[in-house]
C-alpha positions in Angstrom: -25.4 -66.3 2.1 -27.0 -68.9 -0.1 -30.1 -70.7 1.2 -29.2 -74.2 2.3 -31.4 -77.2 2.9 -32.1 -77.9 6.6 -31.8 -81.7 6.5 -32.7 -82.0 10.2 -36.2 -80.6 9.4 -36.9 -82.0 5.9 -35.3 -85.4 5.6 -37.1 -88.8 5.4 -39.7 -88.0 2.8 -40.5 -91.7 2.6 -41.4 -91.8 6.3 -43.8 -88.8 5.7 -45.3 -90.6 2.7 -46.3 -93.4 5.0 -48.5 -91.0 6.9 -51.0 -91.2 4.0 -54.2 -92.8 5.3 -53.2 -92.5 9.0 -55.0 -89.2 9.4 -51.8 -87.6 10.7 -49.9 -84.7 9.5 -46.6 -83.0 10.3 -46.5 -79.3 10.9 -43.5 -77.0 10.8 -44.0 -74.4 13.5 -42.6 -70.9 13.1 -43.1 -67.3 14.4 -43.4 -63.9 12.9 -41.8 -62.1 15.8 -44.8 -62.0 18.1 -46.3 -64.4 20.6 -48.5 -66.1 18.0 -47.4 -69.5 16.7 -48.0 -70.4 13.1 -47.7 -73.6 11.1 -47.4 -75.0 7.6 -47.6 -78.6 6.4 -44.0 -80.0 6.1 -44.9 -81.4 2.7 -45.1 -77.8 1.3 -41.7 -76.9 2.6 -38.6 -77.6 0.5 -35.9 -75.7 2.3 -35.3 -73.6 5.4 -32.3 -71.3 5.9 -31.0 -67.8 6.3 -32.5 -65.3 3.9 -30.2 -64.6 0.8 -29.9 -61.3 -0.9 -33.3 -60.1 -2.2 -33.5 -58.0 -5.4 -36.1 -55.3 -5.0 -38.2 -54.7 -8.1 -40.7 -51.9 -8.8 -44.5 -52.3 -8.7 -44.5 -55.5 -6.6 -47.7 -56.4 -4.7 -48.0 -55.6 -1.0 -46.0 -58.0 1.1 -43.8 -59.1 -1.8 -40.3 -58.1 -0.9 -38.7 -58.9 -4.3 -37.0 -61.8 -6.1 -34.2 -64.2 -5.4 -32.3 -66.6 -7.7 -32.4 -70.1 -6.3 -30.7 -72.9 -8.1 -31.2 -71.3 -11.5 -34.8 -70.3 -10.9 -36.1 -66.8 -10.0 -38.7 -66.9 -7.3 -40.8 -64.2 -5.5 -40.3 -63.7 -1.8 -43.2 -62.8 0.4 -43.0 -61.3 3.9 -45.8 -63.0 5.9 -46.1 -60.4 8.7 -47.8 -57.7 6.5 -50.4 -60.2 5.4 -51.2 -61.1 9.0 -51.5 -57.5 10.2 -49.8 -58.3 13.4 -49.0 -55.7 16.1 -45.6 -55.5 17.7 -43.6 -57.1 15.0 -39.9 -56.5 15.8 -37.5 -54.7 13.4 -35.3 -56.9 11.3 -38.0 -59.5 10.7 -37.2 -61.9 7.9 -33.8 -63.3 8.7 -35.1 -66.8 8.1 -36.8 -67.9 4.9 -38.9 -71.0 4.1 -39.0 -72.1 0.5 -42.4 -73.6 -0.3 -43.6 -75.5 -3.3 -47.3 -74.7 -3.7 -49.7 -75.3 -6.6 -46.8 -75.8 -9.0 -45.2 -72.5 -7.8 -42.1 -72.1 -5.7 -42.0 -69.1 -3.3 -40.0 -67.8 -0.4 -41.7 -66.9 2.8 -39.9 -64.6 5.2 -40.4 -65.5 8.9 -38.8 -64.6 12.2 -37.7 -68.0 13.2 -38.5 -71.7 12.7 -39.2 -73.7 15.8 -39.8 -77.5 15.3 -41.9 -80.1 13.6 -44.8 -81.6 15.4 -46.9 -84.6 14.3 -50.6 -84.4 15.0 -53.8 -86.2 14.3 -56.0 -84.4 11.8 -58.8 -84.8 14.3 -57.0 -82.2 16.5 -56.9 -79.8 13.6 -60.0 -77.7 13.9 -61.5 -75.1 11.5 -61.6 -71.7 13.3 -65.0 -70.4 14.4 -66.2 -67.8 12.0 -66.3 -65.1 14.7 -62.7 -65.9 15.5 -61.5 -66.0 11.9 -59.3 -62.9 11.7 -56.7 -61.7 9.3 -59.2 -61.7 6.4 -59.6 -65.4 6.4 -55.9 -66.2 6.3 -56.2 -68.8 9.0 -57.6 -72.1 7.7 -57.3 -74.2 10.9 -56.0 -74.2 14.5 -54.3 -76.8 16.6 -54.2 -76.9 20.4 -50.7 -77.9 21.6 -50.3 -80.5 24.4 -48.8 -77.9 26.7 -51.4 -75.3 25.9 -51.4 -72.6 23.3 -52.7 -72.6 19.8 -51.0 -73.0 16.4 -52.6 -71.1 13.5 -52.4 -72.9 10.1 -52.1 -70.4 7.3 -54.3 -70.5 4.3 -51.5 -70.1 1.7 -54.1 -70.1 -1.1 -55.7 -67.0 0.3 -52.3 -65.3 0.9 -51.3 -65.9 -2.8 -54.7 -64.7 -4.0 -54.3 -61.5 -1.9 -50.8 -61.0 -3.2 -51.1 -61.9 -6.9 -54.9 -62.0 -7.5 -57.1 -64.9 -8.4 -56.2 -67.1 -11.4 -58.1 -66.0 -14.5 -60.3 -68.8 -15.8 -60.5 -68.8 -19.6 -63.2 -70.5 -21.7 -64.1 -74.0 -20.5 -66.4 -76.0 -22.8 -69.5 -77.5 -21.1 -69.4 -81.2 -20.3 -71.9 -83.5 -21.9 -73.9 -84.5 -18.8 -77.5 -84.7 -17.7 -78.9 -81.5 -16.3 -79.1 -83.0 -12.8 -75.5 -84.3 -12.7 -73.9 -83.3 -9.4 -70.3 -83.1 -8.2 -69.6 -83.1 -4.5 -66.4 -81.3 -3.5 -64.6 -80.6 -0.2 -62.0 -78.0 0.5 -61.2 -76.0 3.6 -59.9 -73.0 1.7 -62.5 -70.3 0.8 -60.4 -69.3 -2.3 -60.3 -72.9 -3.5 -64.0 -73.5 -3.0 -64.7 -70.4 -5.0 -62.5 -71.4 -7.9 -63.8 -75.0 -7.9 -67.4 -73.8 -8.0 -66.5 -71.6 -11.0 -65.0 -74.4 -12.9 -68.0 -76.7 -12.2 -70.4 -74.0 -13.3 -68.5 -73.5 -16.6 -68.8 -77.3 -17.1 -72.5 -77.0 -16.5 -72.5 -79.3 -13.5 -74.4 -78.8 -10.3 -72.4 -79.0 -7.1 -72.5 -79.5 -3.4 -69.7 -78.9 -1.0 -68.2 -79.4 2.5 -65.5 -77.4 4.3 -63.6 -80.3 5.9 -63.2 -84.0 5.6 -65.4 -85.0 8.5 -68.2 -82.9 7.4 -67.9 -84.3 3.9 -67.9 -87.9 5.1 -71.0 -87.3 7.3 -72.9 -85.6 4.4 -71.8 -88.3 1.9 -73.0 -91.1 4.2 -76.4 -89.3 4.4 -76.6 -89.1 0.6 -75.7 -92.8 0.2 -78.3 -93.7 2.8 -80.9 -91.7 0.9 -80.0 -93.4 -2.4 -80.3 -96.8 -0.8 -83.6 -96.1 0.8 -85.1 -94.7 -2.5 -83.6 -97.5 -4.6 -81.7 -95.1 -6.8 -78.1 -95.5 -8.1 -75.7 -93.4 -6.1 -74.4 -91.8 -9.4 -77.8 -90.3 -9.8 -77.2 -88.4 -6.6 -73.4 -87.8 -6.9 -71.5 -88.2 -10.2 -68.0 -87.5 -8.8 -66.3 -86.6 -5.5 -63.5 -84.1 -5.5 -61.4 -84.0 -2.3 -58.6 -81.8 -1.0 -55.6 -83.6 0.6 -55.2 -81.3 3.7 -58.3 -80.7 5.7 -59.2 -80.3 9.4 -60.7 -83.2 11.3 -60.2 -85.8 8.5 -57.8 -85.5 5.6 -58.5 -86.4 2.0 -56.5 -89.6 2.2 -58.7 -91.0 5.0 -61.8 -89.7 3.4 -60.8 -91.5 0.1 -60.1 -94.7 2.0 -63.5 -94.5 3.6 -65.2 -94.0 0.3 -63.4 -96.7 -1.5 -64.1 -99.2 1.3 -67.8 -98.4 1.3 -69.6 -100.5 -1.4 -72.4 -97.8 -1.6 -70.0 -95.6 -3.5 -69.0 -98.1 -6.1 -68.8 -96.5 -9.4 -68.3 -93.0 -8.1 -64.9 -91.6 -9.1 -62.8 -89.9 -6.4 -60.4 -87.1 -7.6 -57.8 -85.6 -5.4 -57.3 -81.9 -6.0 -54.3 -80.7 -3.9 -51.7 -78.0 -3.7 -49.2 -80.7 -2.8 -48.2 -81.4 -6.3 -45.0 -83.5 -5.9 -44.7 -87.1 -7.2 -44.6 -88.3 -3.6 -48.0 -86.8 -3.0 -49.4 -88.3 -6.2 -48.2 -91.7 -5.0 -49.9 -91.1 -1.7 -53.2 -90.4 -3.5 -52.7 -93.5 -5.6 -52.1 -95.6 -2.5 -55.5 -94.9 -1.1 -57.3 -95.4 -4.4 -58.0 -92.0 -6.0 -59.1 -92.3 -9.6 -57.2 -89.2 -10.6 -54.9 -86.5 -9.1 -54.8 -82.9 -10.2 -52.7 -80.2 -8.8 -54.1 -76.8 -7.7 -54.9 -74.5 -9.3 -55.1 -75.0 -13.0 -58.7 -74.5 -14.1 -58.2 -76.1 -17.5 -56.4 -79.1 -16.0 -59.1 -79.5 -13.4 -61.8 -79.3 -16.1 -60.0 -81.7 -18.4 -59.6 -84.2 -15.5 -63.2 -84.0 -14.5 -64.9 -84.0 -17.9 -64.3 -87.7 -18.9 -65.2 -88.9 -15.5 -68.5 -87.1 -15.2 -69.5 -87.8 -18.9 -69.4 -91.6 -18.4 
């Protein structure tokens, strides 16, 4: 059976676009056949439906079930249960498939069943404590539901890195900047932070980072206060700020709005670096004032976007 779009789940993209700057997100809840509840940002999901025929191919990475043809495109299909190392997964798992668009890639994710969409404040989305971060860092955040219970938000970047390996970064020419030029970046994904740091090091730029939007806003306010007290230009402290869109406690849209409304950060470009690469998401970034938007993860595109902004 061909995969069909579930319009009850995925309609009204304009309404979701208006969530930009409201510090709210919509999460599609699903299960993998166990008691645990998992979630993924609705913006990442293109379609939900019954799993079509999957063509098995040799030498596929662990967890990659094979390939399907979807509207003229051949896409890989991943079974999420093997990545999560869950006990008690029932037989026949994978009758439902979510098609996700992520970092310019389209993939199918096999799940047990899809539940519903919930709208939550990012303030309720918490980074998991390090001691509770199981499944090899595959959980990037948790949400406590109103009626009790937790939703685990998957780190899709880590899943893709585990399945297909990290993207290889080729030669990146150094930027023409002063030795003390510093970029501040924030991302809740361990994989993304590692890749961003590598790009910045290839550019020859020092860097500082935070792991969620609220932490970033707190640290950046401290940096701005220090610059004001010492009478230095903020760009001597921070040359550019690179923000993710989806982050626990405060998303990148609200963080950008805060930065752009604070005169202390005048002259400091804000670049949004997000796996949500659709035109709707670019428009969301533009609506809150980002100076540039670059999709994850293309190292060369990221370097090319940052270079003219940090060389000013």
